[in-house]
C-alpha positions in Angstrom: -64.4 -25.3 -15.2 -68.5 -25.5 -15.2 -70.7 -22.8 -14.8 -74.6 -22.8 -14.0 -76.9 -20.0 -15.2 -78.6 -18.0 -12.4 -81.6 -15.8 -13.3 -82.1 -12.5 -11.7 -85.2 -10.9 -11.5 -85.1 -7.0 -11.5 -88.6 -5.1 -10.5 -89.5 -2.2 -12.3 -91.8 -1.0 -15.1 -90.0 -3.1 -17.7 -89.2 -6.3 -15.7 -86.9 -9.1 -17.3 -84.9 -11.8 -16.3 -81.0 -11.6 -16.9 -79.0 -14.6 -16.8 -75.6 -14.6 -14.7 -72.7 -16.9 -14.6 -72.2 -18.7 -11.2 -69.4 -21.2 -10.2 -70.4 -24.6 -9.3 -69.1 -24.8 -5.6 -68.0 -28.6 -5.3 -66.5 -28.9 -8.5 -64.5 -25.7 -8.4 -63.2 -26.5 -4.7 -62.2 -30.0 -5.9 -60.2 -28.5 -8.8 -58.3 -26.0 -6.8 -57.3 -28.7 -4.4 -56.0 -30.9 -7.1 -54.1 -28.1 -8.9 -52.5 -26.9 -5.4 -51.4 -30.6 -4.6 -49.9 -30.7 -8.2 -48.0 -27.5 -7.7 -46.7 -28.7 -4.2 -45.4 -32.0 -5.8 -43.7 -30.3 -8.7 -42.0 -27.8 -6.3 -40.8 -30.5 -4.2 -39.6 -32.6 -7.0 -37.7 -29.4 -8.4 -36.1 -28.6 -5.0 -35.0 -32.2 -4.4 -33.4 -32.0 -8.0 -31.4 -29.0 -7.2 -30.1 -30.2 -4.0 -29.2 -33.4 -5.5 -27.4 -32.2 -8.8 -26.0 -29.1 -7.4 -22.1 -29.3 -6.5 -21.2 -29.5 -3.0 -20.7 -26.1 -1.5 -17.4 -25.3 0.5 -18.3 -23.8 3.9 -15.7 -21.7 5.1 -14.0 -22.7 8.2 -12.9 -19.4 9.5 -14.9 -19.8 12.7 -13.0 -23.1 13.4 -9.7 -22.1 12.0 -6.9 -22.9 14.4 -3.5 -21.1 14.8 -2.1 -24.2 16.7 1.0 -24.3 14.3 2.1 -20.9 15.7 1.8 -21.6 19.4 4.9 -22.2 21.4 8.0 -19.8 21.7 9.8 -18.3 19.1 13.3 -16.7 19.3 15.2 -14.3 17.1 17.7 -16.3 14.8 20.3 -13.3 14.0 22.2 -15.7 11.6 19.0 -16.3 9.5 17.9 -12.9 9.9 20.9 -11.3 8.5 21.0 -8.2 10.7 22.9 -5.7 8.4 22.7 -1.8 8.2 18.7 -1.6 8.7 18.6 -3.6 12.0 18.6 -2.1 15.7 22.2 -2.3 16.9 21.3 -2.7 20.7 19.0 -5.5 19.8 20.2 -8.6 21.6 17.3 -10.8 21.1 13.5 -11.0 20.5 11.0 -13.6 21.7 7.4 -14.0 21.5 5.4 -16.6 23.1 2.1 -17.5 21.5 -0.8 -19.4 23.0 -4.4 -20.2 21.6 -7.1 -20.2 23.9 -10.9 -20.4 23.3 -10.8 -18.8 19.8 -8.5 -16.0 21.1 -4.6 -15.7 20.1 -2.4 -14.4 23.1 0.8 -13.1 22.1 3.5 -12.1 24.8 6.6 -10.2 23.3 10.1 -9.7 24.9 12.7 -7.4 23.6 16.2 -8.0 24.9 18.3 -4.8 24.6 17.8 -1.0 25.0 15.5 0.0 22.5 15.7 3.6 21.5 14.2 5.2 18.2 17.4 6.1 16.3 17.7 8.0 13.1 20.7 8.3 10.6 21.9 11.7 10.3 23.6 11.4 6.8 21.8 8.4 5.3 21.6 10.3 2.0 25.5 10.3 1.9 25.3 6.5 1.1 27.4 5.4 4.2 26.8 1.6 4.5 28.3 1.6 8.1 26.0 4.3 9.2 23.6 2.2 11.5 26.3 0.3 13.2 28.2 3.6 14.0 26.8 5.3 17.0 28.3 8.5 16.3 26.1 8.9 12.9 23.1 7.9 15.1 20.5 10.5 16.6 18.7 9.0 19.6 15.5 10.7 19.2 11.8 10.7 20.3 9.1 9.5 17.9 8.2 11.6 14.8 5.4 14.1 14.8 6.4 15.7 18.3 7.4 12.6 19.9 7.3 11.9 23.7 9.4 14.9 24.9 10.9 16.6 22.0 10.8 17.4 18.3 14.3 17.1 17.1 15.0 14.1 14.7 18.5 15.1 13.5 19.2 16.3 10.0 17.3 13.9 8.0 13.9 14.4 6.8 11.2 12.7 8.8 9.4 11.5 5.8 12.4 9.5 4.3 14.4 8.8 7.4 15.6 5.5 8.0 15.0 4.3 11.7 16.7 0.8 11.0 14.0 -1.1 12.7 14.3 0.7 15.9 10.9 2.5 16.0 9.2 -0.6 14.8 10.4 -2.4 17.8 10.1 0.5 20.3 6.2 0.1 19.9 6.0 -3.7 20.7 3.0 -4.4 22.8 4.1 -6.5 25.9 1.0 -8.7 25.7 -2.1 -8.5 23.4 -4.9 -11.1 22.6 -6.5 -11.2 19.2 -9.6 -12.8 17.5 -8.5 -14.9 14.7 -11.6 -13.8 12.4 -10.4 -10.4 11.6 -12.8 -8.9 14.2 -11.5 -5.7 15.8 -11.0 -5.9 19.6 -10.3 -3.0 22.1 -7.6 -3.9 24.6 -6.1 -2.0 27.5 -2.5 -1.7 27.1 -0.7 -3.6 29.8 1.4 -1.6 32.3 5.1 -1.0 31.3 4.3 -0.4 27.5 5.5 2.3 25.5 2.1 3.8 24.9 -0.6 3.6 27.5 -4.4 3.7 26.8 -6.7 1.6 24.7 -5.3 -0.2 21.6 -7.4 -1.5 18.5 -6.3 -4.9 17.4 -7.3 -7.4 14.9 -5.8 -10.4 13.4 -6.7 -12.5 10.1 -5.6 -16.3 9.8 -4.9 -17.0 6.2 -7.0 -19.9 4.8 -3.9 -22.0 4.3 -3.3 -21.7 8.1 0.3 -20.8 7.6 0.2 -17.0 7.7 -1.4 -14.4 10.2 -1.9 -10.7 9.6 -2.1 -8.4 12.7 -3.2 -4.6 13.0 -2.7 -2.6 15.9 -3.8 1.1 16.1 -2.9 3.1 19.0 -3.2 7.0 19.7 -0.3 8.5 21.5 -0.1 11.9 23.2 2.7 14.3 22.1 3.8 17.8 22.3 2.0 18.7 19.0 -1.2 16.7 20.0 -2.4 13.2 19.8 -1.1 11.1 17.0 -2.2 7.7 15.6 0.4 4.9 15.5 -0.6 2.1 13.1 1.4 -1.2 13.3 1.1 -4.1 10.9 2.6 -7.4 11.1 2.7 -10.5 9.0 3.9 -14.0 10.3 4.7 -16.5 7.8 5.6 -20.1 8.7 8.2 -22.1 6.9 7.3 -25.4 5.1 8.4 -27.3 7.9 7.1 -25.1 10.6 10.2 -24.6 12.4 10.8 -21.1 11.5 8.7 -18.1 11.2 9.2 -14.7 9.1 8.3 -11.9 10.8 7.5 -8.6 9.2 6.5 -5.4 11.0 5.8 -1.9 9.8 5.0 1.1 11.9 3.7 4.2 10.5 2.7 7.6 12.2 1.5 10.7 10.4 5.1 11.7 9.4 7.2 8.8 9.5 7.4 5.1 8.7 9.8 2.1 9.9 10.0 -1.6 9.2 11.8 -4.6 10.3 12.0 -8.2 9.1 13.3 -11.0 11.4 13.4 -14.8 11.2 12.2 -16.5 14.3 12.9 -20.2 15.1 10.6 -22.3 17.5 12.1 -23.1 20.7 12.0 -27.0 21.2 9.3 -28.0 23.7 9.9 -31.1 26.1 12.7 -33.9 26.1 14.1 -34.5 22.7 
């Protein structure tokens, strides 16, 4: 870069001229323009090379994920379910109807049979027939105060086996979920076991063959409000004709679970 000397004249008793460096305007501006253009060109070249040489980025398709494979009507298959000792003795059938509409998954559930929360009185005795034997069962309200009472028989509430009755007792009649895992607040439909507002969420697995559900409700009992958490996992078979249904229900003092195999009801003429 070129500079010119400019002479400064300071007045005073001892006057002398002091040289000062000064940039030459036109040449300096031209150099800056050339440097700026070169830098822009280099940046553009590097950016183009980065985009061209970088491996393709896999974009998550969660927002467009579809649960169409789960839509339809699913009915309990007792033979495949193997309803043994830990299965509700009064359950005749269980059916869910699933529909997908505008990124929402709507689930309607039907329980066929009188569903009461029952607990084994002498489960610790190792009696394998205890669930199917009515005399060994105690029809009881939910734990932690229940709906109308507190008695749960002689078993300890923390280790009691409800044989799936509590898990099905809290089945929501209808609920709609977002498949991206966002929590949604819904009003419980009339006729459900627990009224009020529930917080629900659902997450569709990347494979598209599994959905995880979570439902949290608050229930009024004689001992105050308790929170009930229900978790479900639906897993499709490879042929898509059957569904493994796992549900776990937890309260502050008890836990129950049930596993069922549901088969898809044929649609239309065969």
